[in-house]
TORDO-443589 format. One record per residue (C-alpha): x, y, z; chain. Coordinates in steps of 0.1 Angstrom, whole numbers, plus 5000, padded with zeros to 4 digits. Each point is the difference from the previous one (the first is absolute). Example, Ala and Ser with C-alpha at 12.3 -4.5 7.8 and 13.67 -1.06 7.14 Angstrom:
# residues 2
<px:5123 py:4955 pz:5078 c:A>
<px:5014 py:5034 pz:4993 c:A>
***
This chain:
# residues 120
<px:2331 py:9428 pz:0716 c:A>
<px:5002 py:5038 pz:4997 c:A>
<px:5021 py:5020 pz:5024 c:A>
<px:4979 py:5025 pz:5020 c:A>
<px:5005 py:5036 pz:4989 c:A>
<px:5000 py:5009 pz:5037 c:A>
<px:5035 py:4986 pz:5002 c:A>
<px:5011 py:5030 pz:4979 c:A>
<px:4992 py:5025 pz:5028 c:A>
<px:5033 py:5014 pz:5013 c:A>
<px:5009 py:4985 pz:5034 c:A>
<px:5023 py:5017 pz:5025 c:A>
<px:5011 py:4985 pz:5034 c:A>
<px:5006 py:5030 pz:5023 c:A>
<px:5021 py:4993 pz:5031 c:A>
<px:5010 py:5023 pz:5028 c:A>
<px:5017 py:4992 pz:5033 c:A>
<px:4967 py:4989 pz:5015 c:A>
<px:4978 py:4986 pz:4973 c:A>
<px:4996 py:4986 pz:4965 c:A>
<px:4969 py:5006 pz:4978 c:A>
<px:4991 py:4990 pz:4965 c:A>
<px:4987 py:5026 pz:4976 c:A>
<px:4984 py:4996 pz:4966 c:A>
<px:5001 py:5033 pz:4982 c:A>
<px:4969 py:5005 pz:4979 c:A>
<px:5009 py:5034 pz:4988 c:A>
<px:4997 py:5038 pz:5004 c:A>
<px:4968 py:5015 pz:4986 c:A>
<px:4994 py:5037 pz:5002 c:A>
<px:5027 py:5004 pz:5026 c:A>
<px:4986 py:4972 pz:5023 c:A>
<px:5019 py:4968 pz:5007 c:A>
<px:4982 py:4966 pz:5000 c:A>
<px:5017 py:4971 pz:5017 c:A>
<px:4991 py:4966 pz:5013 c:A>
<px:5016 py:4993 pz:5033 c:A>
<px:5005 py:4965 pz:5013 c:A>
<px:5005 py:4993 pz:5037 c:A>
<px:5010 py:4966 pz:5015 c:A>
<px:4979 py:4981 pz:5026 c:A>
<px:5013 py:5002 pz:5036 c:A>
<px:5021 py:5030 pz:4993 c:A>
<px:4999 py:5034 pz:5017 c:A>
<px:5007 py:5031 pz:4980 c:A>
<px:5010 py:5028 pz:5024 c:A>
<px:4983 py:5034 pz:5001 c:A>
<px:5014 py:5024 pz:4976 c:A>
<px:4990 py:5032 pz:4982 c:A>
<px:5003 py:5018 pz:4967 c:A>
<px:5007 py:5037 pz:5003 c:A>
<px:4992 py:5009 pz:4964 c:A>
<px:4976 py:4972 pz:4989 c:A>
<px:4964 py:4991 pz:5008 c:A>
<px:4984 py:4967 pz:4991 c:A>
<px:4968 py:4982 pz:4998 c:A>
<px:5002 py:4962 pz:5008 c:A>
<px:4974 py:4976 pz:4985 c:A>
<px:5003 py:4966 pz:5016 c:A>
<px:4997 py:4973 pz:4974 c:A>
<px:5010 py:4968 pz:5019 c:A>
<px:5009 py:4991 pz:5035 c:A>
<px:4992 py:5011 pz:5036 c:A>
<px:5018 py:5013 pz:5030 c:A>
<px:5005 py:5033 pz:5018 c:A>
<px:5009 py:5034 pz:4987 c:A>
<px:5015 py:5025 pz:5024 c:A>
<px:4989 py:5036 pz:4992 c:A>
<px:5015 py:5027 pz:5022 c:A>
<px:5007 py:4974 pz:5027 c:A>
<px:4965 py:4985 pz:5000 c:A>
<px:4995 py:4964 pz:4988 c:A>
<px:4969 py:4990 pz:4980 c:A>
<px:4992 py:4969 pz:4981 c:A>
<px:5002 py:4999 pz:4962 c:A>
<px:4985 py:4976 pz:4976 c:A>
<px:4991 py:4997 pz:4963 c:A>
<px:4981 py:5030 pz:4987 c:A>
<px:5012 py:5025 pz:5027 c:A>
<px:5014 py:5034 pz:4989 c:A>
<px:5023 py:5021 pz:5020 c:A>
<px:5011 py:5036 pz:4994 c:A>
<px:5036 py:5008 pz:5012 c:A>
<px:5007 py:5037 pz:5001 c:A>
<px:5034 py:5016 pz:4996 c:A>
<px:5020 py:4995 pz:5032 c:A>
<px:4975 py:4974 pz:5015 c:A>
<px:5017 py:4970 pz:5016 c:A>
<px:4988 py:4966 pz:4988 c:A>
<px:5012 py:4964 pz:5003 c:A>
<px:4986 py:4965 pz:4998 c:A>
<px:4997 py:4967 pz:5019 c:A>
<px:4992 py:4975 pz:4973 c:A>
<px:4979 py:4969 pz:5009 c:A>
<px:4997 py:4985 pz:4965 c:A>
<px:5018 py:5008 pz:4967 c:A>
<px:4989 py:5035 pz:4991 c:A>
<px:4997 py:5019 pz:4967 c:A>
<px:4988 py:5036 pz:4997 c:A>
<px:4999 py:5027 pz:4973 c:A>
<px:5018 py:5031 pz:5011 c:A>
<px:4991 py:5032 pz:4982 c:A>
<px:5026 py:5027 pz:5008 c:A>
<px:5005 py:5036 pz:4993 c:A>
<px:5028 py:5007 pz:4994 c:A>
<px:5017 py:4965 pz:4998 c:A>
<px:5016 py:4988 pz:5032 c:A>
<px:5029 py:4987 pz:4979 c:A>
<px:5008 py:5026 pz:4974 c:A>
<px:5000 py:4982 pz:4967 c:A>
<px:5028 py:5022 pz:4986 c:A>
<px:5024 py:5003 pz:5029 c:A>
<px:4991 py:4969 pz:5021 c:A>
<px:4999 py:5022 pz:5031 c:A>
<px:4977 py:4984 pz:5027 c:A>
<px:4978 py:5023 pz:5020 c:A>
<px:5000 py:4980 pz:5033 c:A>
<px:5008 py:5007 pz:5036 c:A>
<px:4996 py:4974 pz:5028 c:A>
<px:4983 py:5013 pz:5032 c:A>
***
């Protein structure tokens, strides 16, 4: 049986004092970062913001609530959310969730490892 080429996508577990997320870095193309983000069912990911980065989130699997600037709304497969620089956002995850995050610039700088995140 062949091993899936998808297992070769670089994985990074990112932990802070308040949360742990799994990232699968697809790459930087024309200055834009593409990452798959995995969130665990039953977890809450507190509101935070990125001062220098904006992102577009494409929901691939799962459902729950996304909190955008303090307002909760449901998310499910196929939804797309635009998160502007400085916009607070977080998640309340009902089922295992996977989304594509398209960021400019990268939230985690690929050269320095610096993370552009501030909890609110």
